[in-house]
N, C-alpha and C positions, 0 to 999 in steps of 0.2 A: 549482462547489462553493466555490471561493475566495470569491466574492461572498457566498454564503449564510453562510459561516463568519465572515467579517469583519464583516458587517452584524449578526450575532448578538452579536459581541463577547464571547463566552464559548464554552467547548467545547460540542460537540454532546452530546445525551443519549446514554446507553449504548445504548438501543434503536436510535436512528438510526445510530450507529456500527456496531453489529453488522449491521444491515440493509445498510448500505453495504458492509461487509466481505463479506457473502454475495454481493451482486451483482458485486463486483469479482473475487471468487474464481471465480465462474461465468464471467466474461469472460476471466480468465486461462486457465481450463481450455479455452475455445474457441480462444484464440490458440495455446496450447501444442499442442492436438490438430491444429492446422493446420501445425505444425512450426516455429513461431516463438516467440521470447521478446520481450516488450514493451520493457522496459528504461528506462522513463521515467515512472514513476508520480509525480505531483505534483498539487497542488490544481487548478491551472488546466488540467490535462489530463483532468479529469472533468467532463463536462457533465450538467446536470440537466434532464430533461424534453424535450419536443418544441419545435420552433420556436414562439415566442409568437404568431405570426400564424395558426397553425393553429386550427381551430374548437375542438378539445377540449384545447388546450394546458394549461389549468389542471388538467386531470385526468390529466396525464402526469408530474406533478412527482415521482413516485416512481421514475422511471427514471434510472439512473446509467450513463453511457456514456463509454468511453475514446476519446480522440481523439489525434491526432498520433503517427503510427507511424514517425516519422523515424529513431528509434534501434532499431527492431525488427530482429531478426536471426534467421536460420535456425539452429536448433540440430540439425536433422536433415540429414544429407548425402544425396546422390542415391541412395545404396544403402540408405537408411533407418537407418543407424547414427548414433550421437550424435557430434557434433563433439568433437575432442580438447581436453583441458584444456591451456591454455598461458598464458603471461604476456603481457598486452597492453601496448602502448606508451603509450596515452593513456587517461585517465579519461573515460568517457562516462556521463552520468546526472545526476540531481539531487543536489546536495550533501547535502541533508537526508535524502532517502528512499532513496538508493542503498544497496545491500546492502554489508555488510562485505567480501564477496568482490570486489565491484566496486572498492572502495577499495584492495584489495590487488592490483588489476590482473589478476584472474583472469577468464578468459573467462566471459561470461554463460551461465547455464543456467536451467532452470525454477525452481529453488530461489530464485534471486535476485529474480524478480518477487514471490514470496511473502514473502521477507524484507522487501522494500520495503512490502508490504501490512501486515506487522506494525508497522513503524515508522509507517506512515500511520494505521492505526487508533488506535494509542497516542497519536499526536499529536492526532487529532481528539477523543478522549475526555478527554485530560488537558490539552490546550492547551500541551503542552511535551514535550520529549524529554530524556533524561538527558545527551545529548551536545551540546545546544544552549545557546548564550548567548542572552540575551534579545533581542538585535538581529540574530541570524543571519538570520531569514527576511526582515526588512525590508531588509537590506543585502546579500542574497545576490548580486545582480548586481555589486555593487561590491567586496565582499571575499571572495566565495565561492571565487574561484580563486587567492587568495593562497596561496602554498605553506605558510606557517605555519598558516593556518586549515584547509587541507586536512589537514595533518599532525596537527593537534589532534583533528579529528573522526575521522580514521583511527585514531589511537591509542585513543580512547575506544570506538569501535565494535569494536575488537579486544579490549578488556578487559572490556566490559560483558556479563555473562551475561544470558540471558533473565530470570532472577530479578531482576537489578538494573534491567533495562529496565522490567519490569512492577512498578513500585514503588508504584503507587497501588492503591486498593481495586478500581477498575475494571480496572486492569492485571493485578492478581492473578487475576481471573476469566478473563482472556485467556491466562494462563500456559500451560495445556495446549496451546493452539493454537500459541503462539509456540515452545514447546519442540519440538513436532512439526516445525514448519517449519525451525527451526535445526538439527535433526538430519539434514536431507537432505544427501546427498552430491552431487557434481557431476552425475552421470548419472542420479540417482534420478528415477523418475516419482512425483510427489506423489500421495498418496491423497486426492484431492479430496473424495470422499464423506465420508471420516473428518473432514477439516478442516471441511467444511460442517456436519457433525453437531456438532462442538465449538461452533460459533457459534450454531446453533439451540438447543443445550442451554443455553447461557448465557442466551439470551433467555427460555427457559422458567424457568430458575432465578431470574430477576429478575421473574417473574410477568408476562412479556410474551409475545406471539406474533408471528410474522412477519406483517406487514401492508403496506399501501401508504401508511401514515402516517409522515411524517418531521417533523423539527423545523420545516422550512420550509413544509410544506403542511398542518399540523395546523389543523383547523377550516375549511378551504376546502370549501364545499358542492359 
């Protein structure tokens, strides 16, 4: 996905972002139902389509797949109960898309994958996030782990409300989804059907319908 976004050199259209959101929400639901959290949503962990050498590869460009489960963790214990909330010693995740709870060193749970999804969709549709500097993404490997940069983003993620994060016209339409996600408590099971409904409803509100057409495969026969 990173290649498609940077080659485009502008944000994805709202329809494409909503459809990406629906697919990733469904993926997170499957991961969570297996008893795990993903914990590492970022552009280069989302693959588009099938292998290009497969016969029908060009017709698979609507598929979004998560890869790299190196940071995935079990949130269900052997007896089926939820792991306890505790303070972690190390930050693990992507500086840009990690949830506010992750920045506060709170144990990952299902809500954190969905908070990351909120940041992710807002970034894709706006081309920016309220807590980013212009060069944050380009220099993430160099400056992302400096304590002052971590502290700056941590502070902003703790102070920015859903209303302030969703400050664009497209972001305002995502606000009900974002508010629902941010209201989740540590052990809460997300209402995936309700969240999916929010995204589909936004599509219909902008006179679109879910389809297999995205910005990168529009017009491909």
